[in-house]
C-alpha positions, 0 to 999 in steps of 0.5 A: 901055703906050699906043702913043703911048709904046711907039714911043719905047721902041724908041729905048732898046735897054737896055729889051731887057736890063734893067728900068732905073728909075734915071734919076735916076742915069744915063739911057741915051741914045736911038738918035737922040742916039747917031747924032749923036755917031757923026756927030761922030766920023766927021767928026773921023776923016775931016776932022780940024780942018777941021770946026772952024767947023762945030762952033762953029756947032753949039755956038752953035745949041745954046746958043740952043736950050738958052736957049729950053728953060729959058726964058732971055731970051738965049743970052748967059745960057748957058755950057757947063761940064764938069759941075754941079760946075764951074758951082756952083764958079764961082757959089760963088766969085763970090757967097760973099763977098757975104753969108751963104748958106742951103742945106739938108741934103738937097742932093747934095754938088756943090750944097753943097761948093763953098760950103763949100770957098770959105768954110764959115763963110759957109753955113747949112744948113736941116734938113728937116721929118720928112716930108722937106719944106722949106716956104717959111715955114721959109726965110722964118723964117731970113731974118727971124731974120737980119734981126732979130738979125744986121744985120752978116752979112746973107743974100744967097743962097738955094741949092737944088735944084729936085728933091732927089736924096735923097728926090725933094722938089720945091721950090716955086720959083715961091714961092721966087723970089717971096720972093728977089725981094722980099728982093733975094737971089740964087736959085741952083738946081741943076736936075739932077734936074728938067731933062728930067723936069719943066717948067722956066722960069728966068724964071717962077721968077725964078732968078738962077743955075742949073746942071745937066748932060746925063747924067741926065733930059736923055738926053745924055752925060757931060762936059757941064754948063750954067750960066745967069746972068741977064743983069743980072749980066753987065753989071758985069764986076767984080761977077761976075769969073771966078775962072779965065779962058782964051782961051775967055772972050775977046770975040774968040775967033779973035784968037790974037795978043792974049795980053797983054790981057783983052778979056773977053766980055760974055756968060756965055761968059767963064766957059767954059774950054778947048777946047769939048766939041763932041761932048757939046754936039752930043749935048745938042742932039740930046737937047733936040730929041728931048725937044721932039718929044715935049713936056715937058708930055707927058713930065712927065705920063707920069712922074707917071702911072708914079710914081702907079702905083708909089706905089699898088703900094708902098702895097698891099705896105705898104712905107713911102714916104720921099719926100714924096708926100702933096701933089702940089706936092712930087712929082717923078720920084723915089720913095724907099722903105724896103725893110722891114728889109732893107739897101737896098744889099743889095736893089738888088744882088739885084734886079740879079742876080736880075731884071736890075732897075736901081734905086739905094740912097740913104740909108735907102731905095731910089730909083726914077726912071722916065722916059717910056720906061719902062712899067707893066710895068717897075713890075710887074717891080720889085714882083715882084722886091721880093716875092721879095727881101723874102720 
């Protein structure tokens, strides 16, 4: 492992006990993030609520930092939620009634189920091709079909993950964003499996709405989600009126005397509910700064280098790769493979029991998702463990 990356490995104590290759599920937090969370709780223990203004300032600094991290125009476009699911539910309740929604069958449940719950008759699901991809031309075909034959029930929203949890497919958001802009459609993106692993830019991809969380590739904690809403949709409060509302969404949050009249914020904060998750927001701030010190492009290159190494080794063992890896544009930090004729869940349990190797069982395969703190030796240990189990 190059010394450049070896120094970061020391920030992840889990590497001393496990070969951890399940970052698409839950990523261990690095020591600097842990330190910031500890400082928050020390403040809460010793100072109680007198730290409130300091925490509010930290939250707004995080909002600003996050907006830059994803390429947004302003921090006003960012709302903090508790999870990806919460953000997706908010968006589904606002957009579902405005027209048909097109999604796909590869999505994680928290992408699709909020829309099914809102109106299951109003969503259609694309099937992936046999190679596990969903080309833009397949999306274009269904748009053309409804344009030609269903004038009364027009498609208004395209829903997709940037990277699919199920097989690692990376969707071409630049091309998809160009298509949705041309057709006047909403583009809603779940960025959970790409933020922190791949370079990402809401403006470059012409994304209208985006949701994500902090406990996967972002090196942060549980209980923190984020939602991006393009500024133009925030101008009209009636167009995107919150389904649920609390004092957190008011323009003047410190005015507790107004409990009878809505004075709704003009920013995405109007969708925030309840007391902020200060500790998790502070953790997210620390995690983003940690990532930025390394550089997103460098992290992306490192992850691709590790997955290249994994793919080469799987091919040498004649193990079938289920992820769409033939073309680089579809690649991500997730590699799914079929463990011969063995049950994936059984193999995953044996790898942990025998060799302390942590990977995930997903569908008909085993999912491996290395982050930058992993190294080639981790991959070697996995391959040796697989040989022992499969033999």
